[in-house]
C-alpha positions as CSV (number, residue, x, y, z in Angstrom):
1,X,0.4,-6.5,11.3
2,X,3.8,-5.9,9.1
3,X,5.7,-2.9,9.1
4,X,9.1,-1.4,7.6
5,X,11.4,0.6,9.7
6,X,14.0,2.3,7.8
7,X,17.3,3.3,9.0
8,X,16.6,6.9,9.5
9,X,13.3,5.5,12.0
10,X,10.8,6.3,10.0
11,X,8.0,3.3,10.1
12,X,5.8,2.4,7.3
13,X,2.5,0.7,7.6
14,X,2.7,-3.0,4.7
15,X,-0.8,-4.0,5.9
16,X,-2.1,-6.1,8.5
17,X,-4.1,-9.7,7.6
18,X,-6.2,-11.4,10.1
19,X,-4.7,-15.2,10.7
20,X,-6.7,-18.8,10.9
21,X,-5.1,-20.8,13.5
22,X,-6.0,-24.1,14.4
23,X,-6.8,-25.6,17.8
24,X,-3.1,-25.6,18.3
25,X,-2.9,-21.8,18.1
26,X,-0.2,-22.8,14.4
27,X,-1.3,-19.7,12.0
28,X,-3.0,-22.0,8.9
29,X,-4.1,-19.1,6.8
30,X,-4.6,-15.6,6.6
31,X,-7.2,-13.2,5.9
32,X,-6.8,-10.2,4.5
33,X,-7.8,-7.4,5.2
34,X,-8.6,-8.2,9.0
35,X,-11.5,-7.0,10.4
36,X,-11.6,-7.6,14.0
37,X,-9.4,-4.3,15.7
38,X,-10.0,-1.1,14.5
39,X,-7.5,0.1,11.4
40,X,-6.4,3.0,13.7
41,X,-6.1,1.1,16.6
42,X,-3.9,-1.8,15.0
43,X,-1.7,1.3,13.0
44,X,-1.7,3.6,16.0
45,X,0.1,0.6,18.0
46,X,2.1,-1.0,15.3
47,X,3.4,2.7,15.3
48,X,3.8,3.0,18.8
49,X,5.4,-0.9,19.2
50,X,7.9,0.6,15.7
51,X,9.1,3.9,17.9
52,X,9.9,1.8,20.8
53,X,11.9,0.0,18.3
54,X,13.6,1.6,16.9
55,X,14.5,4.3,19.7
56,X,15.9,1.4,22.6
57,X,17.0,-1.1,20.2
58,X,18.1,0.5,16.2
59,X,15.8,-2.2,14.9
60,X,15.1,-1.1,11.1
61,X,13.8,-3.3,8.4
62,X,11.0,-5.7,8.3
63,X,8.7,-7.1,10.9
64,X,6.0,-8.9,10.9
65,X,3.6,-8.4,15.2
66,X,1.5,-10.8,16.2
67,X,-1.7,-9.6,18.2
68,X,-4.3,-11.3,20.0
69,X,-8.3,-9.0,19.5
70,X,-10.3,-9.6,22.9
71,X,-13.1,-8.4,24.3
72,X,-13.1,-6.9,28.1
73,X,-16.1,-7.1,29.1
74,X,-15.3,-4.6,32.5
75,X,-14.6,-1.7,29.7
76,X,-17.2,-2.9,27.0
77,X,-14.4,-1.8,24.3
78,X,-12.0,-5.0,22.7
79,X,-8.1,-4.6,23.1
80,X,-5.2,-5.8,21.7
81,X,-2.9,-7.9,23.0
82,X,0.7,-8.5,21.7
83,X,1.7,-12.6,21.2
84,X,4.6,-12.0,19.1
85,X,6.8,-10.6,16.8
86,X,8.7,-11.6,13.7
87,X,11.9,-9.9,12.3
88,X,12.5,-10.0,8.7
89,X,11.2,-10.3,5.4
90,X,8.1,-14.0,5.7
91,X,5.7,-15.5,3.6
92,X,2.9,-13.5,4.2
93,X,4.9,-10.3,2.9
94,X,5.9,-12.7,-0.5
95,X,1.7,-12.8,0.1
96,X,1.7,-9.1,0.2
97,X,4.5,-8.2,-3.1
98,X,2.2,-10.7,-5.5
99,X,-1.2,-9.8,-4.7
100,X,-0.1,-5.8,-5.0
101,X,1.4,-6.8,-8.3
102,X,-1.2,-9.0,-9.4
103,X,-4.2,-6.5,-8.5
104,X,-1.9,-3.2,-9.7
105,X,-3.7,-1.8,-13.1
106,X,-0.2,-1.3,-14.6
107,X,2.8,-3.9,-14.9
108,X,5.1,-2.6,-12.7
109,X,8.6,-1.6,-14.1
110,X,11.6,-3.4,-11.8
111,X,12.6,-2.8,-9.8
112,X,9.5,-2.5,-8.2
113,X,8.7,-1.1,-4.9
114,X,9.0,-3.8,-1.6
115,X,6.9,-1.6,0.2
116,X,3.9,-3.4,-1.2
117,X,0.5,-1.6,-1.3
118,X,-2.9,-3.4,-2.1
119,X,-6.0,-1.6,-3.8
120,X,-9.0,0.0,-2.2
121,X,-11.8,-3.0,-3.1
122,X,-9.5,-5.8,-3.4
123,X,-9.0,-8.3,-0.5
124,X,-7.4,-12.1,-0.3
125,X,-6.9,-15.3,1.6
126,X,-2.9,-16.9,2.3
127,X,-2.3,-20.1,2.9
128,X,1.3,-20.8,3.5
129,X,1.4,-24.6,2.8
130,X,-1.9,-27.0,2.2
131,X,-0.3,-30.7,2.5
132,X,-2.4,-34.1,0.4
133,X,-1.3,-37.4,0.2
134,X,-3.7,-37.4,-2.6
135,X,-1.3,-34.9,-4.5
136,X,1.8,-37.1,-4.1
137,X,0.6,-39.4,-6.1
138,X,-0.3,-36.3,-9.5
139,X,2.2,-34.9,-11.9
140,X,2.4,-30.5,-12.0
141,X,0.3,-30.7,-15.0
142,X,-2.3,-33.4,-13.9
143,X,-2.7,-31.5,-11.3
144,X,-3.3,-28.0,-13.6
145,X,-5.3,-29.4,-15.8
146,X,-7.9,-30.6,-12.9
147,X,-7.9,-27.4,-11.3
148,X,-8.7,-25.8,-14.7
149,X,-11.7,-28.3,-15.5
150,X,-12.8,-27.7,-12.2
151,X,-13.1,-23.9,-12.0
152,X,-10.6,-23.3,-10.2
153,X,-7.9,-21.0,-12.1
154,X,-7.3,-17.3,-12.0
155,X,-9.1,-14.5,-14.0
156,X,-6.3,-12.2,-15.9
157,X,-9.3,-9.4,-16.9
158,X,-10.7,-9.1,-13.3
159,X,-8.0,-10.4,-11.8
160,X,-9.4,-12.6,-9.2
161,X,-9.6,-16.5,-8.6
162,X,-7.1,-18.2,-7.6
163,X,-3.3,-18.6,-7.6
164,X,-1.0,-21.7,-6.9
165,X,2.8,-21.6,-6.0
166,X,4.6,-24.8,-5.2
167,X,7.4,-24.7,-2.7
168,X,8.9,-27.7,-4.2
169,X,7.1,-30.1,-6.9
170,X,3.2,-31.1,-6.8
171,X,4.9,-34.9,-5.4
172,X,5.9,-32.7,-2.5
173,X,2.2,-33.4,-1.5
174,X,2.6,-29.4,-0.8
175,X,0.8,-26.0,-2.3
176,X,0.7,-22.5,-1.6
177,X,-2.4,-20.4,-2.4
178,X,-4.1,-17.2,-3.2
179,X,-7.3,-16.6,-2.9
180,X,-8.0,-13.1,-4.6
181,X,-11.6,-11.9,-4.5
182,X,-13.1,-7.6,-5.0
183,X,-14.3,-8.9,-0.9
184,X,-13.5,-10.1,1.8
185,X,-16.2,-12.7,1.3
186,X,-15.6,-13.0,-2.3
187,X,-12.1,-14.4,-1.5
188,X,-13.5,-16.6,1.3
189,X,-15.6,-18.2,-0.6
190,X,-13.0,-18.7,-3.0
191,X,-10.4,-20.5,-0.4
192,X,-13.7,-22.7,0.8
């Protein structure tokens, strides 16, 4: 979950996304909104940790809190286990910001709110880095032309589809991807 602690200690919940990890527990992608943990429970624990960080350590700013959700057979209820904390803005913040801007009903004025909010009824899958050797032998224009030919595009009217971000030129073999949909299932279908 992503929170922001302002200098007065007020905590804003930015959002939460489900992480998808490989067998080495490295994050390969995110899906918003998360569905494993009841939102009220996640918001409560995130707020409690944020309050503790501000009160005891004077920490302010953007914070990512990572949890593992597991089922407790003894008490027959889900449990949260905090596994990581990251300070500062991450690529996931960028994905939330991008998703909130492209799904906004009106073009935001500059400067826009640095605490992004997603409208109801929207979902996205974010893949921070997708690498493929075949991309190294192509060019940006050829890559995007091939995507259009295969129907991989972003519909600006309905604000759904696939967005690519190039951390460098396509010849590095790496792209970042956001797949927007009206539902979680549709976002996952677009991503796959």
